N, C-alpha and C positions, 0 to 999 in steps of 0.2 A: 736596718739599724746595725751598727757595728758593735759586736760584743768583745769582751776581753780576749786577748790572744796570749797564750802561753807559748812562746816561740822557743824557749830553751828550758823546758821543764815546767810542770804544772803544780798546783797546790798553793795554799796560802803562803805568801811571802811578805816579809817586812819591807818597807821602803829601803832600798839599798843605799849605801853611802855614795858620795860623789857630789858634783855641783848640782844643787837642788833649786829648781825654779817652781814656785807655787803658781800653778796655772788655774784658770777659772772654769774649765769644763772639759768634757770628753771630746775627742776628735770624732768626726762623722766617718772618716775614711783615713787611710794612710797614703792617699794619692791626691795631691792638691789639684790635679786636673779636673776632678769630679765635684768640686765644692766651690762655694764663695765665702764660706765661714772663716773668719779670722782665727778662731780657736783651732781649726784644723790646719790652716796655713802655718800658724806658729809652731805646731807640733811636727810639721813635715818639711816644708819647703827649704829652709836654710839648714836643717839638721841632716836630712836623708838625701836630698837631691841637689842637683845643680841645674842652671839654665844655660842656654847658649851664650847669653850676654847678661850683664848687670846694668842697672840704671843708677848712676851715682847721684845721691841726694845733695851732694856738695857742689858738683860742677855742672850738673845737668847733662852730662855726657854719658854715652854708653861705653862700657868697659868690657874687656875680654873676660870670658868665663870658659865654657867648653868650646866656644869659638874664639880663635885668636885674632882673626882679621875678617873683614867683610868689604864687599864692593857692591854698590848700588848703581844700576843702569841709569842713564840720563833721563829716560822716560818714567823712572820710578816703578817699573814693573818686574824687574829681575834683581834678586838679592843672592849673591854668592857668599858662602861662609867657609872659611878655612878652619878646620877643626883641630883641636888640641890633640897631640899624640901622647901616648904613655899614660892615659887615664884609666884607672882600675875601677871596675864595679866591685861592690862589697861582696866579700866571701862569707856566706852565712850557712847555717846548718841545712837549710832547704835549697840552697843554690850555690854551686861552685863554678864561677865563670871560667871559661876556657880561652877567652880572648878579652882584649881591652876595648874600650869605647871606640866606636867608629860611625861612619855615616849611616849604616843600617839602623842604628839606634835612634838617630834623629828622624829619619824617614818614618820609622815605626811609630815613634812617640806622637807625631803630628798627624800621620795618616789615620791612626786610631780615632782621633778626635773628629776629623772632617769627613771621613769616608764612611757613609752609612752601611756599606757592604763589607767593610773590614771585619774580620772575625772577632776582633776585640771591641768593636764600637759599642755593641749592645750589652757588653758585660757590665758596664756602669749603669746601675738602675737609676741613678740621679742625673745621668747625662753628663754634659760638659758645660755647665751653666755660664761660666765667664766667656768661653769661646763662642758659644751659641749667641750670647748677648751682643757680641761685637761682630757677628756675621762672618766668622773665620772661614766657614765652609764655602761661602759665596766669594770671599776675597781670594782665596788661594786656588789658582788654576792647576798647579802641579808642584810636587816636591820631588826632586830628582837627585839621585846619588851620582855625582860626576866622577868621583873616585873614592877610595876608602876614607879620605879625609877632606872631602869637599862636597858640600850640599848646595843645591840651588832651589830657591823658592821663586816660582813664577806667579805673579798676581794678575787678576782679571782687570784691576783698576788701581790707580795710585792710592796709597793710604799712609798719611803722615804719621799715624799712630802705630804702624806695623812693628817697628823696632821696639817701641815701648811695650807692646803686647808680648813680644818674644822675651822681654826682660821681666815680665810679671812673675810673681810667685807661683802662678798656676801653670807656667810653661815648663814643667819638670821633664827632664829627659830620663826615659825608662830604658830597660835592657831588652832588646829584641830576643836575645838568646834565652833569657829567663821566660819571656812570653812564649817562645817556642816550646820550652820544657813544660810549662803549665798546660799548654794546649794538648801536647802529646799525652799528658797524664790526666786530662779531663778536670783540671783544677784552675780554670781560667779566672775565676772570681778572685783568686789569691793575689792577682796582680795589683789590686787596690787595697789589699789587707796585709799581706806579708811583703813588706816593701823591700825593693832592691833599687839602690841608686848609686851615684858616684860621690855623694856628699861626705862631709867630715865625720858624721856619726851614723852608726848602724842601729837599726831597731832590734832590741833584744827581747823585750816582752811588754805587754800592755795588760793591766788589770783595770777593767772599767770601774770608774768612780774612785780609783785609788791612785795609780801612777802609770807612767810610761817610762821605761828604762832604755837608755841608749848606751852604746859603747863606742869609743873612739875607733874610727876607721884607719887602721895603721897604714893602708896603702893609698891614702888620700893624695891627690895630685897637688893640692895647694898646701897652705900652712896647716900642719897636723895639730889638732887641738892638744893643749897640755893636759886638760882634764881627761882622765881615762874613762870616766862615766858621767853621763848627764841624766838627771831625773826630773821629769815633770810630775810634781806632786799635785794631783787633781783636787782642788779645793774650791768648790763653787761659791761659798760664802766669804765675802771680802773681810769680815771681822775675824774669821778663823785664819785666813791668809795672813792678816796682820799679826795675829797672836803667834803663829808659827814663825814669822819673821823675827818677832821680838825674842822668842826663846831660842832661836838659832836652828830651827828645823828646816828652814830654807834660807838661802842667801839673797834671793831676788824674788819679788812678788809682783804679780800682774794687777793692773786695773784697780787702784785704790779708789774708794769713795772720797769725795771732797771733805766730808765730815770727819774722816779719819786722819786728816793731815795734822791737826793739832796734837794728836796722840803720837804721831811720828816725830814731830818737833820736840816732844818731851823726852825723847831718847837720843842721847848724843851719838850713839852708834848706828843710827838709822839716817838715811837721807832719801830725798825725793829727786828723781831725775825727771825733768819735764822739758818740753819744747812745743812750739806750735805744731799741730798735727794737720795733715792733709785728710780731713774727714768732715762729715756733716751728719748731724742727727736730724731726723724729720718724721713727720706724721703723714703717712700715705693713705689716701682714700682709694678704695676699690671702685674705680670709675665705671666698671661694668655692672655695678649693682645700683638700683634706685635707692635713695634719691641722689647718690653720689655721682650719677651721670649728669646731674644738673649743676652747671658751673656756679649759679647763684648760691646753691647750698654749700658748695665747697668754699666760696668766698666768704659766706656768712660764718662758717666754722673757723676760717682763718682769722677773722676779726675777733672772734670770741676768746682767743688764747693770749694770756698775759705772759709773753716770753721773758720779760725781765724778772717776773716772779719765779719762773722755771730756773733761770740762771742763778738767782739767789738761793733757792731752796735745794736744787739738785746739784749744781756745779760749784757754787760758792767760790767765785772768782777763778775757776779753772777753765772757763770757756767764755766766748763772746757770742752775742746774738747773731744768728745767721740771716743774711740778707738775700741769699740765693742758694743755688746748688753748689757752686764752686767756692772753696775757702780762700781766704786772703793769701795763703802761702803758695798758691798757684800763680804762675806767670801770666795766665789769662784772666785773672780776677779783675773785674771792672768796677767793683764797689757800688753796684746798683742797689739802692735801698729798696727793701720790700714795701709794697703798697698796702700792707695790712697791719697798721699799728693796732694796739689793743683798743677796741671800740665795741663794747657790748650793745650799745644802742644801734649801731650800724648792723651788727650781726642779727639782732632781732628784726630789723627792718627788711633785710635781704631774705630772711626766712619767710616773712609774710608775703613778700613779692613773689617768692617761689611757690607760694601756696602750701607750705610745709608746716604742720602744727603737731605738737605732741610727739616730736621726733625722739626715737630711742635707738641708740647705736651701740655697737660693740667696739671696744678699743683693745686690740691685741697688744700685750706688753711682753717684751722679752724677759725670760726668767734669769738671764745671766747678764753680768756687767760687760759692756763693750767700751772700747776707747772713746767712741763718740757719745756714749750715754752710760754713766756709771750706775744709774738706778732707774731703769725703765718703769718699774712699778710705781715709784714715787712720782715720776713724770706723768704717768697715766692718772694717778689720783688728783694731781693738780689740774690737769686738763678736765677731768671729770667735774671738779668743782667749778671751773670756768664755764663749762657747758651748762651746768645746772642753773647758773646765773642768767642764761639766755633761754631757759625753758627746754633744754635738750637733756634727756637722760642718757647717761653713758654707763655701760656695763664693761668691767675690766676682765679680760680673758687671758689666761696664761697656762702654759703646760711645761713639762720637762723639756729641756732644750732640743733633744732629738725629736720628740713628738711635735714640738712647736714648729721646727723647720719643715718637717714632713707635712703637717697640716697646712702650713702656710703655702706650700707648693701646690696645694689643691685649690687655692684662691677662693676659699669659702669663708671670707671674712668681710667686715664692713670697712675697717681701718686698722692700721698697724703702726706702732711706734718702733722704728727701726733706724738704720743709718748705713753709712758706707765709709770705709777707710780705704784710701787710695792704695793701689798696688804698684803704681809707677807715677812718674812726674807729668805725664801727658794729660791735659784737661779732658780729653775724650774719655778717660777712665771714669769720669763722673757722668758725663752726658749720655753716652751710648748705653752702658749697662743699666743705668737707673731709669731711663725714660725712653729709650729707643724702641721702635716697633718690634725689632727682632728679639729684644730682651723680654717681651711679654711671654713668648713661648719658652724662653730660657729661664723664666721665673725669677729673674733679678729685678724686673720692673714690677714693684709691689703695687703700683697704682693701676696696672693693667691699662695704661693710657697709651694710645697710638695716635699720633698727630702727624699728618703728612707734611705740614709746613715745618714742624720741628725736625722731623727726620731729614728733610732736605737741607736744612741749615747745618746740622751736625755732619751730614755726609759731605757737603761742600767744604766744611772746615777741615776735613781729613785729606782733601785733595791738595790744599795749599801747604807749603812748607814755611812760608813767611809768617812769623808770629803775630805781626800786626793785623794781617788779613784774617787769620784764624780768630784772634781776640774779638774782632768786630762781629764775626758770625756768632761766636759764643755769647756776646752781649745781646744780640737779637734773640738767641735761644732763651736766655735768662728772662727777657721781657715777656716772651710767650709763656714760659712757666709761671711767671708772676700773674699774668692775665688769666690763665686757664686753671691754675691751682690744682694740679693733680696731687700735689703734696704741699705741706707747709714746712719749710726749712726752720729748724728750731735753734741749733747751736753749732758752733765750730769749737771743738774741745781741744785742750792741750793733751798731748800724749804723755802719760806718766807711768813710771815704774817706782817701786820701793826697793831699796837694797841696803844691805849692811855697808857701812863706810869702808870696811876692809874687804868687801867683796871684790872679785876681779873686775877689771874694766869691761864695759859693755858697749858694743857698737849699736847706738840707739838712733834710729832713722825716723824721719817724719812720715814715711809710708812703708808699706810692706810688712812682712812678718818679722818676728824677732829671731836673731841668730846668735849662736854661742860659739861659733868656730874660731873667733878671734880672742877668746877669753883664756888667759893662762891660769894655772893653779895659784892659790894664795901664796904671796911672798915671791912670786916670780914675775918677771917683766917680759 
């Protein structure tokens, strides 16, 4: 568990002035390599760090970041990256860099993830869940420094999603020099706590359950933020976030509940920014626990859920019913309709065929709002009522977010209401992390479902570069999910933020974490 960090002086401090964003929870870490949580990604990836490349949500192309150019061999096994020169790491009270970013930092950042013998590999107690879920250690044969500003990745086999995974918010580039300093001082755990990156903002201090404060990085290689300070005001309750927005305590607020939108409309100085999101909300069954190892039971529970009622009560026209794992905003979406319309009679019939009577199950519900589900508790209550109608008793379980994620990793649950927001535009970003066999050990596969046929389909899909061929394989994967029901897709939600009408403009993307480096001060363009 990550506790508050006083990096520039301790003691009670008021929320400092600056551009204030009302966020929904505490980060689990200050290194996005070690998490899959959107809350942590928002607080770290686009503020503190940079990646080698970026994934444009508008063109679908990869654009330069810390890498300025790249070449891919004809066989798809070798990727050479030319690195940007003149990039400064952040100068902080606990680290004063003596050199600029170079190839050593890239090699260190990824070797730490994939090499179990690397001195920093075991420092992360949570592992590297995204990279483990996509099998990065199996994919990468070698990472080699060609010269100070050129790096080569050699792969064991072609993977069409490789570039997209380098562009994810998890692929942060760290400082090898800082790591060497921490190792020499016996403070290696600080690499994930006292962050050092090349990004537009520097971490100043973090008070758990209160705020995170950042300061502008004056030596940033890109567009230097106009705002001198950025503050994440940690406010778990959405009603309080809205109140703070109304009175001006924050300029931008995260994850509004659908029921709050009429209140926003009543204030001329507030606005809602929304767009179709690359996300999915779902109800996952722990298929390693009886009776959820029985496909008939899973199918029966799928028939019991009135998804349209969920959409009305929880989302209120801010989402559409999910027909599969992949949302319509993806280029590989096929529009396959789910085979489980609301049918309580069919549900009871299947439970009888499975020989399951007087079933009692736990439903774990997230304690925080997420893009894909603004109110997991309400969703659980509605599902609880649906299940009662078919003779199934459901107990709703929830914890504080940090406890929830830790206990979830132990896989000691019956079912969980959770979801996924894409980190890049590649469809594999849904299929492999959520249901791939490798992702069971990585703890991103909440169904603990490993199916050889499914794994073969999604592995083949990554070999091809043709979108048509890949789409057909993903269609077959969706059909298999529909038949086996390791999870029940519930909704594809709009991505929404609340903001003051005079708040600075915000780069708002359908996937990935939020970023503030393109925001000028009020009154400036």
